[in-house]
C-alpha positions as a printed Julia matrix, in Angstrom:
259×3 Matrix{Float64}:
  23.71   10.96  31.55
  23.3    14.68  32.25
  22.58   16.76  29.15
  25.64   18.98  29.41
  26.67   21.05  26.41
  29.96   22.6   25.31
  28.61   25.95  26.43
  27.92   24.66  29.96
  31.51   23.45  30.2
  32.9    26.67  28.73
  30.89   28.8   31.18
  32.25   26.73  34.07
  35.84   27.12  32.78
  36.36   23.36  32.42
  38.62   23.99  29.38
  41.28   25.99  31.24
  44.41   23.96  31.91
  47.61   24.99  33.69
  50.49   27.1   32.42
  52.21   25.31  29.55
  55.43   24.9   31.57
  53.52   23.01  34.28
  52.06   20.38  31.98
  52.47   16.63  32.0
  53.24   15.55  28.39
  51.08   12.43  28.92
  48.04   14.77  28.83
  48.93   15.84  25.25
  46.12   13.78  23.6
  43.52   15.73  25.61
  44.89   19.21  24.87
  43.18   21.27  22.16
  45.58   24.23  21.91
  47.81   26.67  23.73
  46.66   30.23  24.38
  48.59   32.97  26.19
  50.89   30.42  27.8
  48.0    28.29  29.06
  46.89   24.92  27.76
  43.27   24.66  26.63
  41.6    21.26  27.03
  39.52   19.62  24.3
  35.91   19.82  25.5
  34.75   17.33  22.85
  36.81   14.75  24.7
  35.56   15.97  28.08
  31.94   15.43  27.03
  32.51   11.99  25.49
  34.72   10.88  28.43
  32.09   12.06  30.9
  29.41   10.1   29.09
  31.52    6.95  29.05
  32.43    7.39  32.74
  28.79    8.0   33.64
  27.66    4.79  31.95
  30.37    2.75  33.69
  29.54    4.32  37.07
  25.84    3.65  36.57
  26.55   -0.06  35.97
  28.7    -0.31  39.11
  26.01    1.25  41.3
  23.2    -0.71  39.67
  24.93   -3.91  40.77
  24.73   -2.71  44.39
  28.35   -1.68  44.86
  29.82    1.58  46.18
  31.95    4.29  44.59
  34.22    6.21  46.96
  34.46    9.98  46.33
  37.93   11.44  47.03
  38.8    15.16  47.11
  40.92   16.75  49.83
  41.7    20.08  48.13
  40.0    23.1   49.66
  37.9    24.18  46.65
  36.51   20.67  46.04
  36.11   19.3   49.55
  32.69   20.64  50.56
  30.85   20.01  47.31
  32.26   16.48  46.86
  31.28   15.66  50.45
  27.77   17.04  49.88
  27.29   15.03  46.67
  28.6    11.8   48.24
  26.33   12.24  51.29
  23.33   12.92  49.04
  23.98    9.65  47.21
  24.87    7.74  50.38
  28.33    6.94  48.98
  31.57    6.76  51.0
  33.9     9.75  50.79
  37.31   11.04  51.91
  37.58   14.83  51.98
  39.9    15.53  54.94
  43.09   13.58  54.54
  43.84   10.33  52.77
  45.27    7.97  55.38
  47.92    5.75  53.8
  46.58    2.2   53.63
  42.94    3.24  53.56
  42.41    0.67  50.8
  45.5    -1.55  50.91
  45.3    -1.95  54.69
  41.53   -1.89  55.0
  41.51   -4.36  57.94
  43.35   -1.82  60.12
  41.02    0.97  59.01
  38.08   -1.27  59.98
  39.56   -1.53  63.49
  39.62    2.27  63.73
  35.99    2.39  62.54
  35.04   -0.14  65.24
  36.85    1.98  67.8
  34.91    5.04  66.62
  31.54    3.32  66.95
  32.64    1.9   70.33
  33.34    5.42  71.68
  30.04    6.55  70.19
  28.19    3.79  72.07
  30.05    4.53  75.28
  29.14    8.23  75.1
  25.46    7.32  75.07
  25.76    5.17  78.2
  25.45    6.21  81.84
  28.97    4.88  82.55
  30.4     7.68  80.4
  29.09   10.31  82.81
  30.84    8.52  85.64
  34.26    8.88  84.0
  36.65   11.57  85.17
  36.31   14.87  83.3
  39.78   14.51  81.74
  39.0    11.0   80.53
  35.7    12.15  79.03
  37.49   14.96  77.21
  40.1    12.6   75.83
  37.43   10.22  74.53
  35.52   13.1   72.95
  38.65   14.43  71.27
  39.56   10.97  69.97
  36.05   10.53  68.56
  36.19   13.96  66.89
  39.53   13.15  65.28
  38.36    9.72  64.06
  35.12   11.2   62.78
  36.91   13.93  60.89
  39.21   11.43  59.16
  36.92    8.42  58.84
  33.37    9.76  59.14
  32.85    9.52  55.39
  33.59    5.79  55.35
  31.9     4.85  58.64
  29.39    2.55  56.89
  31.91    0.93  54.56
  32.02   -2.81  55.32
  34.05   -3.81  52.27
  36.33   -2.16  49.75
  34.64    0.22  47.3
  34.14   -0.98  43.71
  35.61    2.24  42.28
  37.04    5.67  43.15
  35.92    9.07  41.87
  38.86   11.45  42.29
  39.34   15.18  41.91
  43.03   15.97  41.18
  45.01   12.75  40.68
  48.29   14.6   41.3
  47.2    15.53  44.81
  45.49   12.19  45.51
  48.31   10.07  44.05
  48.42    7.79  47.12
  44.72    6.95  46.79
  45.14    6.33  43.05
  48.2     4.11  43.63
  46.38    2.05  46.28
  43.37    1.59  43.99
  45.67    0.5   41.14
  47.38   -2.04  43.39
  44.0    -3.6   44.21
  42.62   -3.35  40.65
  39.95   -0.9   41.77
  38.98    1.29  38.77
  39.5     5.05  39.1
  37.31    7.77  37.58
  39.1    11.11  37.72
  38.97   14.74  36.69
  42.42   15.2   35.11
  44.0    18.62  34.55
  46.92   19.3   32.18
  49.46   18.67  34.97
  48.1    15.15  35.71
  49.28   11.7   34.74
  46.25   10.16  32.98
  47.94    6.77  32.6
  47.21    5.97  36.26
  43.46    6.42  35.71
  40.92    4.03  34.12
  38.34    6.68  33.2
  39.97   10.03  32.42
  37.68   13.08  32.42
  39.9    15.89  31.08
  39.1    19.18  32.79
  40.1    21.98  35.12
  40.45   20.51  38.61
  41.17   23.84  40.35
  38.19   26.09  39.63
  35.19   25.56  41.92
  32.65   25.82  39.06
  34.51   23.27  36.94
  34.76   20.77  39.81
  31.1    21.36  40.62
  29.75   20.77  37.1
  31.75   17.52  36.64
  31.0    16.2   40.15
  27.28   16.88  39.77
  27.14   15.28  36.3
  28.92   12.2   37.68
  26.62   12.23  40.74
  23.58   12.33  38.48
  24.75    9.15  36.74
  25.24    7.46  40.13
  21.75    8.57  41.14
  20.28    7.08  37.93
  22.07    3.81  38.69
  20.59    3.78  42.2
  17.1     4.46  40.84
  17.39    1.66  38.27
  18.58   -0.73  40.99
  15.58    0.22  43.14
  13.15   -0.29  40.24
  14.69   -3.67  39.38
  14.38   -4.75  43.01
  10.73   -3.62  43.19
   9.98   -5.5   39.96
  11.59   -8.68  41.35
   9.66   -8.3   44.61
   6.39   -7.94  42.67
   7.13  -11.03  40.59
   8.05  -13.0   43.7
   4.81  -11.95  45.46
   2.76  -12.96  42.41
   4.52  -16.31  42.24
   3.87  -16.97  45.92
   0.23  -15.98  45.5
  -0.11  -18.41  42.56
   1.52  -21.18  44.59
  -1.14  -20.67  47.29
  -4.11  -20.14  44.95
  -3.59  -23.0   42.52
  -3.97  -25.89  45.02
  -7.11  -24.17  46.34
  -8.56  -23.98  42.81
  -7.74  -27.66  42.19
  -9.36  -28.67  45.43
 -12.48  -26.63  44.58
 -12.64  -28.24  41.11
 -12.42  -31.75  42.58
 -15.22  -31.04  45.08
 -17.42  -29.73  42.28
């Protein structure tokens, strides 16, 4: 878990909620106070929720499964994409296509189509196509890549979702709920936290706030990946030693008998 302090969160403006009239009463347990018509979030809860979410995320990743990062709002898009790419995790930062989880088989067809066009573009036959046809294929690939590029390597449903702004990404959250896929989410004072498994109360509009939470969550995912790698290396070492023993012992026995 990243060693974030209250001061770090304060400096990033994580505590600033929305105007009091824009609140969702279900967020009441996470609200510390009201100041100048704005709700202030309880950073004690943000820190403890983040720690709990980080531990759960670490366990998911350690078991070899994927967490899908979802953020289509302008101020979160680029940094969430960057963090997901760094961790080699699937992401959706353009537009959530309805059925991306609940109708995954159809999405897989679109992914196959995308890789098919990609293959075709590398072949000689592509150059032989009419200019208009080539353009159409290129445009189709661009569109598919923009919408599905972040999940191109996804062969099965993700084990969890990490979401910025559950109000905006309500379709993604609803699909995950339908399939019992746990959701980690940064929830502002206008959100419904009851739709989320791991609520991280915080400002989901300010760039700095989104950045500090996303990076802290990403760090936990990274630790999970490292632990998985170390466990695998340990198992490989043990297996190699076992195989070596299996080869060496009969040789030793044979040498003893000859002696």
